[in-house]
N, C-alpha and C positions, 0 to 999 in steps of 0.2 A: 504494500500500500504506500502511495506517495506521501511523504511527510508533509504536514501542514503546520503553519505557524499562526500566531495571533494571540489575542487576549480573550479569555473566558471570564465571565463574572457570575459567581454563584451567590444567590440570595438564600440564606439559610440561617437559622438561629445559632448553629454551631459551626465550628471551623473544620471539623474532622472530615466531612464529605469533600471539601475543597482539597484537602491534603491528599486524600485517597485518589481523587480524580486526576490531580496534577501528576502524582507519582505514576499512575497507570499510563497516562498519555505520554509522559516523558520516557518511560521504559519502553513504550511502543515506538519510540523514535520521533515523536512530534514535539518540536520546540515551542510548546504552548505555555502561556502564563495564565495562572488562575488567581483572580482576585476574590476576596470574600467580604461580603457585607451582610448585615442583618436587618437594617432599617429601610423603610420605603423612602424616607426623605433623602437618605444617602444614595439610594438607587437613582432618584431623579437628578441628583447632583452629578453622579457618574455619567448618566446618559447625556446630560447637557455639556459637560466640560471635558470628559475623557471617555467617550463611548467605546465599549468593547466590541468584539466581533461576534460574540454569541453570549446569550444569557441563559443560565440554568436556574430555575426556581425549584426549591425543595418543596414538593407537594405535601410530604408527610411531616415537615418541620414546623408547621404553623396552621392557622385556620384557613379554610377554603377562601374566605374573603381576601386574605392577604395574597394568596396565589393569583386570584383574579386581578387584584390591584397591580401586581407585578406585570402581568401580561398587558393590562390596560396602559400602564405607564410606558412600556416599551413601544406599543403600537402608536401611542400618541406622540412620543418624543423622537423615536427612531423607527418609523413604520417598516423599513426593510430589514430590521434586525431580527434574526431568528431567535426564538425562545423555546427552550426545552423544559419539560417538567421532569423532576427527579422523584421517584417514588416506587412503591411496590404494593401489591404484586403487579407483574407485567402480564397483561392479558389483553384479549381483544376488547373487552368491555372498558378496562381502564385506559387503554390507548385511545379508544373512540371518545371517551370522556375528555381526555387531554386535548385531542384535536378539536372537539366541540368548544372547549374553553379558549381556543385560539392559539395553542401551542403547536409547534411543528411536529413534535413527537414526544413520546414518553420513554424515559430511559431509567435504568437502575444502576446501583453501584455496590450491591451487596455480595456479589460473587464474581469470579473471573469471567464467566460467560457473559454476565450482565455488563461488565466493564468492557469486554470486547465489542458487544453490541453498542455500548455508548461511544466507543472509539469510532466505529463506522458511521454512526449517526452524526457525530461531531464533524468528521471529515466531509461527509456529504453536505451538511448545512453550511460549513465554512466555504466549501467550493462554490455552492450556490450563491452565498452572500457575496463572495468576491466577484463572481461573474456578474451578478446584478449591479454591484457598485461600478464595475468597469463599464458595463453597458450604459449606466446613467451618465458617467463621465464622458463616454464617447458621444452620446446623444447631445450633451451640453456643448462639447467641442464642435460637433457637426452643426448645431444650430448657430453657434457663434461664428463658425467659418462661413456658413451660408449668408448670415446677416452681413458680415463684413464684405463678402464677395458681391452681394447685391449693391451695397453702398458704393463700393469701388467701381463696379460696372456702371452705375448711374452717373458717377462723377468723372469718370475718365474721358479723355478725348478720343480714345480708341473706340471703334465701332465693334459691338459685341452682340451676338445672338446665340441663344441656346436652342438646339435642334433636337427634337425627340421624334423618332420614327418619321423623319423627313419634314416635320411640321415645326415652325417657329413657335416656341412656347414662351419666349421672352426676348425682348430687344431693348437696347438702351437708346437714349436720346441721340447719341452720336451717330448710330446707324440710321435712325429716322431722318436726321438732317442730311446724311450722305445720299439717301435715296429720295430726298425732296418731300418728306412727310413732316407734319407738325407734331403728331402724337405717336410715340413709340408703341402705344397700345394697339394702334391700327395694324401693326405688322404681326401681332400675336395671332396664331391660328392659321396663318397663311402657309402654304407649302413653300419650302425653300426654293424649289425649282421655279416657282412663279416670280422669284426675285432675281433670277439669274438670266443672263442673255440667252436667247434660244439656241445659238450655236454651241453653247458650253453646257447645256443641261445634262446631256448624257455623261459627260466627263465628271460633273459634280456628283451625279448618282453613283458612279464608280468609286469616287473618292470617299463618299459617305460610307459605302459598304466596306471599303478597305480599312478605314479608320476604326469602324466598329469591330472588325475582325483582327485588329492589332497591327495593321500596317500604317505606321505613323506617316504623317504628311508634313514635310519640312516647312518652316516658316518662309514666307516670301513667295508662296504659290500664286501665280497671276490669275486673278478671278475677274470676270466681267459681270457686273450687277446691272439689272434693268431698273434704272431710276426713272422718276417722273420726267426729268429733263433730258433723258438720253442715257446711253451706256456709260457706266462708271467703271474704270479699270483700277483695281487695287491689288496690293500684295496681301494675301490672306494666309491664315493658318487654321487647321482643324485640330482641336484637342479633345480626346475622349474623356468622359467622366461619367458620373451617375448623379441622379437626383431622385429622392424618394424611392430608392431601390430600382429605378429604371435607368437604362443606358441613355446618355445624352452626348451630343457632340457640340462643343462650343466653337463657334466661328469667330475668329479674332482678326480684325482688320486694323493695322496700324494707321494712326491719324495722318501721318506725313506723306502717304503715298498716293492718294487719289488723283486722277487726272481726267479732265473732261475736254476732249478736243476731237477734231475731225479725224485724226489718225489714231484714235484709241484702239481700234482693232489691230492695226499693224504693230503698235507699241506693245500690245498684250502678248504678241508672239516672241518678243525679246526676252531672254533670260533675266530674272531679277535676283540680286544677291539677297540672302536671308537677312532680315532686319534684326539687329541685336536687341537685347532686352533694354530698351530705353536709350541706347547709345553704346559706343565702343569704348575701348580702353583709353583712346585719345580723348574722347568726350569726358570721361571720368577725370582724367588728368586736368583738363581745362576747367572743369566744374569745381575742382578743389580750391581754386583761387577765387571763386565767385563770392559775392557778398552774402552775409548771413542776415536773415530777417531780424528786425528789432525784437529784443527780448527773448531770442531763441539761442540755443546752444547747438552747434553742429558737430557731428562725428562721422568718420568714414569707417565702413565695415567691408571686409572681404569675406565672402562665404565660399569655402572650399569643400567640394564634395569629397568625402573620405574614400580612399581605395578605389579610384576609377578603374585601375587595371583589374581588380577583383570583380567589379561590376561587369566589365566587358567579358571577363572569363565566364561569369555565371549566366548572363542573359544575352550576350552577344553585343557586337559593336553598335549595331543600329538601334537596338532597344535601349542600350545604355545611354546613347545620345538622346533618345526620346524621353527616357526617365529623367535626365537632367533638365530637359525642357519643361517637363511637368513640374519638377521641383522649382524651377525658376518662376513658373506661373503661380505656384503655391506661395512663393515669397511675395510676389506682386500683390496678391489679394490680401496679404497681411499688412500692407503698407498704407500710410495715409496718402491722400491725393498729392500733397506737395513733396513727398519723399521721391527720391530718384534711384532707379535701378539701371545698372550698366552691365553689358557683357564684358568680361575680362579675359576669359579663356574658356576652353571647352568645359572644364569642370569648376569654374569659378565665376562668381557674380560679385560686383562691387555695388555698394549702397552709399548714398549720402543722405543722412537722416538729420532732421532738425526737430528739437523738442524744447520745451521751456527749461528743462534741467537734464543733466547728463544721466542721472539715475534712470530716467524714463527710456533713454536709448539703450542703456545696459539691460533693462528689463525686456525690451523688444528683442535684443540679441539673444537673450536666454530663451525667450518664447519661440523664436525662430528655430533655434537649435533643438529644443524639446519637441515641438510640434512636427517638424520635418522628420525627426526620428520616429515619431509615433504614427505618421501618416502612411497608409498603404496605397500605392499608386497603381492604377489599372493600365495595363498594356495589352489591350485586346482581351484575349482569353487567359492572360496570366497576370499575376500581381507581383510587385517588387517594392522593396524598401531601401532607404539609404540613410546615411548620417552625414552631418557636416561639422566642420570646425570653422569657427568664426573669430576673426581678429578685429578688434575695435580700437580706434585711435582717434583722439580729439586733436586735430591739427592746431598748432600754435600759429600766431600771427606771422612769424618769420619762417615757418617750415616750408621748404621747397617741396613741390608736388612729387617730384621723383623720389625724394627721401621718404615721404609718407607712403607712397606706393610700395617702395622697396621694403619698408618696415612691415606693412600689412601682409605682403606676400610671404616674407620670411617667417613671420609669426604664425600665420594661418597654416602654411605648409609644414612647418615644424610641429605644430600641435597635431596635425593630421597624421604625420609620420610616426608620432609616439603612440598615442592610443585613440586619437580622434574623438569626435562627439563632445566637443568642449568649446567654451568661449574664453578667449584670451584678451585681457585688457592690456594694450600696449602703452608703455610709459609709466615710470614709477609714480608720478604725481597722481595719475588716475587710479593706479592700483592701490595706492595708500588711501586715497579718498574713499574708494569702494570698500576697502577693508574696514575703515573706520565706520562707515555707514552700516555695514553688516554687523559689526560688533555692537553698535548702538541698538540695532534692531533686535539682536539676540538678547541683549541686556533688558530691553523693554519687555520681551516675551517672558524672560525669567522673573522680572518684577511682577508681572501680572500673574504668573503661575504661583508665586509666593502668596500674593494677596488672595487668590482663589483656591488655594490648597490643592494645587495640581502637581506638586512634587511627589515622587514615589521612592520607596526604598527598594533596593535589590541586594541580594547577598551573594557572596562567592565563598564556597567552602574552603576552609584551611584544614588540611588533612594531617593527622599525627603520624609520624614515622615510628612512633614508639608504642603503638597499639592503644593509645588513650581513647576511651569510649565517649568522652564528652565532646559535643560538637563545638567547633569554632568557626565563626563566620566573619568575613570582611563585609561591612555595610557600604554599599555604593548608592549614590543618589541619581535618580532619573527625573526627567521633566516631561510632562505631556503638554503640548501646545493646544490652541483652540480647536485645531482640526483633528486632534486625537493622536497625532504623531508623537512617538516617544523619543526623547533626546537622551543620549548617553552623557555622562559627566564631561567627557572630553569635548563634546560639541558645544556646551553652554557655559561651563565653569570659567574658561579663559576670559570671556566677556564679562562674566559676573565679577571676577577679580578686578578687572579694569574699572568697572563702574561701582565698586565698593558694596557689593551685595553679599560677600562671603560671610560676614558676621551673621546676617539673617539666615543664610542657608545652613551654616553650622548649627545654629540654635534650633532650626527646624529639624535637622537630622538627629541632634542629641535628644530633643523632646520626643520624637517619633521612636527612637531606639528605646528610651525609658518606658514608653507606653507599650512597646512590643514585649519588653521584659515582663511587665506587669501582666499582660494578657497571657503569656506562656508560662503559667504557674504550675503546670503538671510536670512531674519528674521526667517523663519521657521527652518533654520539650526543652529541657534545660540546655542552655548554650552560652558560649562566651562570644560577645559581639564586639568587634573592633570598629571604632568610630573615628573617622578622620576629623581633625580640626586644622583650619587654615592658618596662614601667616597673620592674617588680620586678627584672628581670635587670639593667637599667641601675643601679638602686639597689644591687644586689649585685655590682657590676662585678668587684671583686677575686676573689671566689669563682668567678665564672663564667669568668674568664680562666684561673685555676688548673685548673678542671675541664676546660676546652677543651684546654689544653696536655696534660693527662694523657690525654685521649681520643685526641689526635693522636699521642701517643707519640713526640714529637720531630720528626715530619715537618712540612713547611710546606704551607700552602694556596696556591692560585693565585687572583689577583684576578679572573680571567675565569671562575673556576669557582663561587665562592660570594661573595655580597655580603650582609652583615648590614645590616639596616635598622631604624631606630627613629624614632618620631614626633618632629617638631620641638619640640612643647611639652614632651614628656618630656625631651628633651635640654636645653632651656632651664631646666627646673626642677631639673636635676641636672648643671649645666654642668661642674663639676670631674670628677665621675664619668664623664660623657660623654666628655670630652677624654681621660682616661686609657684608657677602654675602646676608643675608636676608634683611638688610637695603638697599643695592644696588638694589636688585631685586624689592623691594617695591618702591624705587625711580623711577625705570624704569616704574613702573605701574603694575607689576605682583603681584599675590597673593602668599602666602607661607603656606605650611602645614607641620606639624610634623608627620611623619609616624612611625608605630610600637610604638605608644605612650603608656605609662603606665607601662613599665617594668623596667625603670631605677630607680636608688636609690633615685632620687629627681625629679620625673616627674613634680609635681605641681610647684616646684620652677623654673623649666625650662621656664615656661610661663612668668616669670618676666624678663628673659634675651632675649628670642627670640620672636619678634613681629609676631606671627603666626596668620593666619586667620582661619585655620582649624586644627583639631586634628584627626588623623586616628589611632584608637586604635589597639593594637597588637591583632593578631588572637587568642591568648590564652584566651582572655576574652570571646569569643563565644565558644571556644572549651571546656571551663570549666564553662559554664554558669549556670549549676545546682549547683555549689558550692556557699554557702552563702558568704564566704569571698571574692570570685571573684566579686559577685554582689555588695557587699558593697564597694569594692575598685573602681569599675566602677562608681557607683553612686557618690562617693566622687570626682572623677576626672571630671565627667560631670558637677558637681556643680562648681568646680574650673574654668572650661572652660567658663561657663555662666558668672561668675564674671569678666572674662577678655574679654567678648563679642567675644568668639571664637566658631565657629560652630564645631560640633562633628560628626564624621563618624565612624561607627562600621562595620568592614569587616567580610567576611567569614560567612555571615548569610545564613543558609540553612534550616531554620525552621520557619513556620509562627508564632508559639507561642513565639519564641525568638524575632521576629520582634515586636509583640504586647507589650512585656515587655519593649523593648527598647524605644518604643514610650511613654509608661507610664513614663519612667525615664527622658524623655526630650531629647533624642538623636535626632539630626537633620537629618542625612542621614544614609543609610545602603547600603552595596554592598555584592555581593556573588552570588552563583549559584541559590539561591532562588529568586534573583532579575533578573539576566540574566547571561548566560555564556559569556565568551569573544568572540568578533567578530572581523574579520579583517576589518580595516578601509578602506573605499573606497577612496583611494588617486588618484590623477591625475597621468598622465603618465610622466611628466617632472621630470628628476632626480634632486635630491638636489645637488647643488654645495656648499657643506659645507666644510670649511677649518678646518682641525684638528690640 
């Protein structure tokens, strides 16, 4: 069975079913996370702020009215969210009752057979939910694409008509003017053949059939149209597509090419060069030096199709060129009327974009990259996809056009050669500004997540190499944004540090860890939790200790329940604060660990100043474990720890051979993906009332 991931939410008075379900699904190879809550108001909060992928309501764990309220809340707030009922016995009658109540199915968790049934139902519902969500997203993108396409078609100077089964279903104002009509609606419903000069009607029929069968028609095809004022000779192009599930052909006529004269028929027989996408490379170079509209910012983009040679190998030279033409058209419909698109080379298009601010141009570049990657292009009876790499540069007042072009081409082609499908911002000033804006955005997300209690704890197991039965866990923090996406610590904590949010995050984590300890009061749940504190908290040691004592309300902690940890370099940089903090924490009853240990200039001497109970070695020791100097250094520090009666932990262990060597060296504990990947902690539903 294909593994599935996601988040399950169990609504039940007790935590035990959630633990059993998560264990069973993970043992079956599914990287699923199970949250547990018991109250309906907490359910509504989860559905609004951090919706799961599936909800399981414990039918036997409460009154029938509560079960119905769970289903009603899910259908009201997340109509597409699958809901299962958990209960027994499993029978036709109980399953029918669950379906009648609005659930997708009834599952049980009392036996291995029931858990296997639960696994298959969960996989089925998650697959259906994922497909439904993707379908909704695709429909929204399609509606947005069609709306933008219609807007661009109406505003462009190019003449455009949509042809379905030989009938014009839509025409724009430019085509109406070209043919001498006032209203483009008057062209809708007419056969295309009636708009074509009589001597070319048979040829047009053949071209229409060929395009629908996948034989592309190059841009610049000479076409004679029957206008009210006589024959109009144009350079046209036919582009296949679809609309409402039906095949259509779009007739595109560039605005610059029409001619009305007595020799139109003779001129039509002369070969016409294909018209580039809005201009040539030379036109792009000339436009770079043009004026910028008042109040607008201009940037130049180069869109490079990734792996042209691979495309030609897979679909052939002709279809590859046609595919790039379709991609160029797809770019055009995503642009505003005043944006400019230029042909640059076979697999490259240049853009000149003006917006009120540079960030809007950067968002457009990212949108183009993403949507072109997701779009499926029709080439007759076959379909194809491509990806692009985009270089973006904001030219300075004194920048030479050739320099701008060279930088764009170098960066776009380099990005494509590496891994492709990316946007590159050219120029350190732009890159720095972009990074600062992104950090500010992430910090704002984090600030809202703190205010709305959308942080989550995850744990990673710390395994004993000495056979100790007590569980040890490293607590990690995660964040859910407004869309429900879960962020790991490495994705949002750097911005949080820069914007002074770490004190609040530390206090949320500590408060949640203490709540977790209180909730897990059964002997089989006993564990030692390692809680990280940041440099900001160490720097603010006095205030943190006062806050912690108030939170504890006079009670003491236990060293084997909670261990605070801070990085060695942080402690060295604030040695007096660190000594005071560790002594206060130990006085309260907590344990203390030095994290990222072993890379400081005087790591061994640190043990004489900081009364630590655990040392967690820096990841570089396992990453360079094959180096003799690294092993010698690690052995030396492990021996120093033993002399101070300090337990040692080596992290980032991903290899059984490394684990065996560490055991031989006398290391006490290990952690890493070889032991266990991080899991979301099964917290209760009551929010933490933590003062920051």
